[in-house]
N, C-alpha and C positions, 0 to 999 in steps of 0.2 A: 822601272817600268816606263818612266816618263822622264823628260827632261827636267832640270832643275826649274826652269822656269814657268812650268805647267801647273796649273792648279788641279789638285787631285780632291774630289768630292766624294761623299757617301749619299746617296738620294734614298730617302725614306719615304715611301708612298708613291704608287706608279696609277693613281686615278687619273681624274679629269686633268687636274693641273700639272701632275706629275709626268702624264703622258704628253700635255703640251710642251713641257720642258725639254722632253727628250726630243721632241719635233724640232723645237727651236735650236736646240744644240747641233743637230745634224744640219737644218737648211740655213743657218746662220754662223757655221762655224769660221767661214772665212772673214766675216766681218767682226766678229769677237776677238779673233788673233789679230786683225789690222788696228782694232781700238785699244786692245789692251797690251799686246806684245805676247800674249799667252796663250795656250790652248786649256780648255777644260776638259779634264780626265774623269769620266765617271767609273770609279772602281767598283762601287757596290750599289745594288739597289735592291732595298728591303721591301718585301710584299708579304701578304698573308698566306697566300698559296703559291708556293714555288714550282708546282706542277701545272700551272696555267701557262699556255702560250703567251710569250709577251714580245713586244716591240723594244729591244734592249739597245742602249749605246753600244758601239764596238768595244768589246773586250770587258764588259761590266760582268760582275759576278752577281748571281741572283741568291738572296739568303732570307731567311723569314725572321731573323732577329735583328732589328736595327741596331740595339747595344753593341753588337759585334763590331760596327764600323768603328766605333770610339777606340777599339784596342789596337787598330792599326796605325801606327805612326805616319804612315806615308799620306793618310788622308787628313786634309788641312780644314774642310770645310764640311759641316752637316746639313743638307739641306731637308727641313722637316715639312713633309706635306701629308702627313696621316691623319691630321686633326685630333681633335679631343684633348683631353687636358691630363688624363693619367700617364700613359706609355709616352706621349708626347713630350709632356713636362719632365718626365725622368730622362728621356733621350737628350732633350736641350740642356739640361742642368748637368748631366755627367759629361756631356761634350765640352760645356764651357769649363768645368772643373778639369778636364784632360786637355785643355790648351787648344780647342777647336772652335773657330768661329761657327756662327749658326746664321742660316737664313730660313725664314718661316713665313707661312701664311695664316699661322693660327692667332686669329683675333681673340677667340675666346680664351686661350690660355694666357695671352698676354694682358688681356683686360683682367682676369680673376688672380693670376700669380706673378705678372709680369714685373712687379718692383724688384722680387728677390733675384730674377734672372737678369734683369737690366744691371742691377748692383753687381751680380756675379762677373758679367762680361766686363764691367769697368774695371772691377779690382783685378780681373787678369789680363787686362789690357787686349780684349777681344772684341770681335764684332758681334752684335745681336741685330741682323737686319730685318725688317718686317714691311716694306713697302707694300706687298701684296695682301697684307693683312687689312689693309684699309682701303675701300672703294676699287678694287680689282687693278685695273689698266692705269687708273687716274694718278699721276705722280704727286700725291698730295704730301704724302711724308717729306720727301726731299724739297718740295716747295717750300712748306712751313720752316722746316730745319734749316734750310740753306739760303734759298731766294729771298726769303722774307726775314731773315735773320735780325736785319736792322730795324724790323717794325714792333711796334706795340700792337698786338692782335686785339682788337675790340670784340669781335664775335666771329663765330663760324656755324654755319647752318646749311642743311642740304639733305638730299636724297641719298641714304647710306644703304639702303638694302633693294636690290633689283627684284626680287621676288615679290614684296609687297608693292613695289612700284608697277610691276607688270599687272597684278591683280586690280589696282586702283585705276590704270589707264584701261584696262578692258571694260571695268564696270562704268567709267567715264564714257567710254566711245561706243560702248554696244548696249549699255542700259543691262548689263549682266548681272545676275545676282552673285553674291560673294562666293557660296559654295560652288557654284559652275566656274567662275573665274579661277577659283584656287586649282579645281581639278584641270582646268585647261593648263595652268602653270605647271603643274606636275607631270602632265602628259609631254609637254614641251622640254622637260628638264630643268625648268627655272625653279621647282619647289621640290624639297624632298618628301618621301611618303609620310614622314612626320614633320610637318611645317612648322612647329611651334617657334624654334628660334626666329624664324622670318616674321611671321604673321603676329607674333607676340611682341615683336619689338626688341627682343634680346640681342639678336645680331647686330642691329643697328646701335643699341647701346654699348656693346663691346667695342666697335669702330670710334663711336663719339669718346669713349673714355679715354682711348689711346690719342685722339685728336687735341683733347683738353691737355694732356701730358706734353704734347709736342709745342702746343701753343703757349703755354705759360708755365712751363717746368715744375708742375706740381702733381703730387699724387692725389687724383680725385676716386676714391673708393668706388668699385662697380656698384656696390649696394646702396650708394647714395644717389645713382642716377635715377630720376624720375622716368618712369616707363609705362608706355600706354601702347598697345599695337593696334591692328586693324581687324582681329577677328569678328566675324560676324558684323562686318560694315554694311550699313544697310544702304541699297540702290536708291531708297528714298532719300536718304540724306545727300548722296552724290547729284541727285536731280536738283534738290533744293537749293546746294550750293551753285550748281550751273545757273539756275535761273536767277541768282543773287549775283552773277558775274565772277563765281570762284571755282577754283578746283582743289580738291582734297588731296593731300600727299601726307606720307608718313615722313616726318622731318626728325632728324638729330639738331639738336640747337644746344650751343655753348655761349655764354655772354660773360665777359669780365666788366663788371660796373660796380661802383662804390667799394672797390677793393674786395669784392666777393665774386664767386664764379657760381652761375646757374647752369645746370646741364641737364637736359631731359629729351626723350625721343615720345612723340605723339602725333597723332592724326590732325593737321591742321589745314585750315582754309587759306588759300592764296590767292591774290588776284589772277583771273583768267589770262590777262595781258602779261603777266610777269613771265621771265624767260623760264624760271623754274618751272611753272606750270606746264610747260610745252616739253617737258623732260619725260617722255614717255616708254613703255616697255621695260626691259630689264637694264636701262641705263642708271648710272648715279650721276649726281651733280653736287658739287659743293661751293657754297659761297664763303670767301673769306673777306674780312674788311681789317685793313690796318690802318695806322694813323699816317704811314708814308705812301702807300702803295694805293690806298683807296679800295672800293671793292673790286675783288677778283673773282671769277667765275672759271671752275674747272668742271668739264663734263665729258664722260666716257663710258665705256662699258664697265659693269662694277663686278662681273664675275664671267665665267667661262673659261675653256682650256687655253686658248691662246693669250688672251688679255692678261690672265692672272699670271700666266707663265711667263709673260713679257717684263711683268714688275719682278718675278723673282729671279729673271736672269738678269735685270739691271741691278739688282742688290749683289748677285754673285760678282758681276764686273766691277763693281764698286769695291768690293773688298779685294778683288784683283789688282786694281789700282792702288789700294791701301788708303782711300779716301773716305771710306764710309764711317761715319761718326754716330753713334747710337741715339744721342739723344738733343745736340745742339747746345748743351749746356756744360758748364765746367764742372758742376757739382755732381756728385756720384750717388747721393741718395736725395731724393726731391722731397721736399717739406709737403705736408698735408695741405691740401687746396682749402682756401678759405671759403666754405660751402654756403652760398646764399639760401635763404628760407624760400622755399617755392611758393609759400603762402602769400608771400609779397609781391610775386612777379604780377605785372600789369599787362593787359591786352585787351583788344575786343574779343567778344565771344560769339559763337554760334550755338543756339539750344534750341532743340526740338522736343516737344511735350506731346504724348498721345493721351488726350484727355477726354472726359465725358462731353456729351454734347448737351450741357445744361448753361443755364443763364449765370453769369457772374464768374466763370472761370477766368476770363481775361482780367476781370478786376482783381480777383483773387492773386494772381500772379504779379500783375503789375504792384500790388500791395506789397509783396514780399520783396520785389526788387527795390521799390523805393525805401524799404526799411533798412537793406543793405547798401542804399546809396548807389544802385546800380543803374545807369541810365539806358533806357531802350532807343535805338537807332532805327528799328524797322520790325515790323510785325507781319507774318503771313498766316492767314487761316484757310485751310483747304477743306473741302467736303468731308462727310463722314466717311471713314474706311472700317475695315472690319475690326481692326483693334482701337477705334477711338478717332477721334478728330485731331489731325497733325496742326500743332500750334507751333510757329517757328519764330524765334526771336534773333535778332542781331542787335547786340549792345554796343555800346561805347566802352572805351578801356575802364576795366576795372580789375581789382585783384583776384587772384585763385582764392584766396581765402573768401572773399565776399561771394563768389561764385559757389563755392563749396557749401557756405552756409545758406544761402539761396535754395540750392538744390536739396539740402536737408529739409528745410523747411517745407518746399513743395511735394517732397516724397511723404511728407507727415500728414498732409491732407489727403482727402478721399478724390482727389480730381483725377489722378492718372491711371491709365489702363495699361501702362508699358514702363518700362524703366527708361528714365530721360537720357537724352544723348547730348552731350556738351563738348566743343571742340574749341581750341582757341584759334583767333584769326590774326594772320600775319600780314599786315601792309607792305607790299613791295612795289617799287616803281616799275 
């Protein structure tokens, strides 16, 4: 069918990213051959409905069972773009067991079941490439694995989910309520009909788990990642943050400190003057701090047809050049990460309480803070609203444990009209 030098692939999934990949393979065919000395031949395209009209690569065979591609000895690489963890997991595992390298954009699968698949790839001397699974078009995987290989990484943090960032940007720029911003994101195709993975922080946590693996060569179990999303984020907190000189962003953060790693996803207040605060819409951005390179900032589209397809194609071309290294480490089985106790993590905090309009409320809260050794940096009290009086505190640095204890004590009183809102503050230059 093809010259020996060409790469024969099987493509599973022809949705947004798969269609973008097909488009790039056509439009950039000459550049691909010029840079690799090979052509990419798509022999199979696996889809759910083979009767639906499709724009297929020339000569590609349409099938409805992606596992059939594995049985063809001519297929060298399986490109998995179907998503999910069941069929996709079976496809990748069987592909690796049958001597075929894999390119995937499936961060959920790799975050939850990646260790066995990475090990399988190593044991069979195959490639399991996943640049598109983290931050779309941003080349963060190769950057950490190759360009920063000589660094000790101190920390990684950033905006890892474009849907949540779009929603928060809409709320910040236009004073939009959460439900309205989410609906707009769905209308524009930034959010799924069921946005749970995005707005509850799970998608960002999947990506953060992979970044920890890359940066420190350890297995950080997904269920150990601290996760707080933006569901029902209040426009009131967005406005208060702005009045204080901050922007609220959903950040994934990981830090190696005192021989332990802390990893978590949560809404965070960052200074409005910081570069990260100006990353709006569906864009992603990642800060990486290394002991040699210093602070590094990567910014780009985190999703979309062509941006994500670009990352997939980059992985395919790396495999064609036989230069893709799955991990950047010589070890095949990563050790369990030394996981830091999140309760000991220290930062300033933003706290909003909706309280009864009665004498002594501020005194009572200040007393609870003093008991937990929490120092107050600033207090804002606004006029009575429908569900109480907004009382906003900015604190100096304190531990998560101290804030948890203070919140528990405050909720045990009778001063609250609504659930308190507490976000950490990240001070950036």
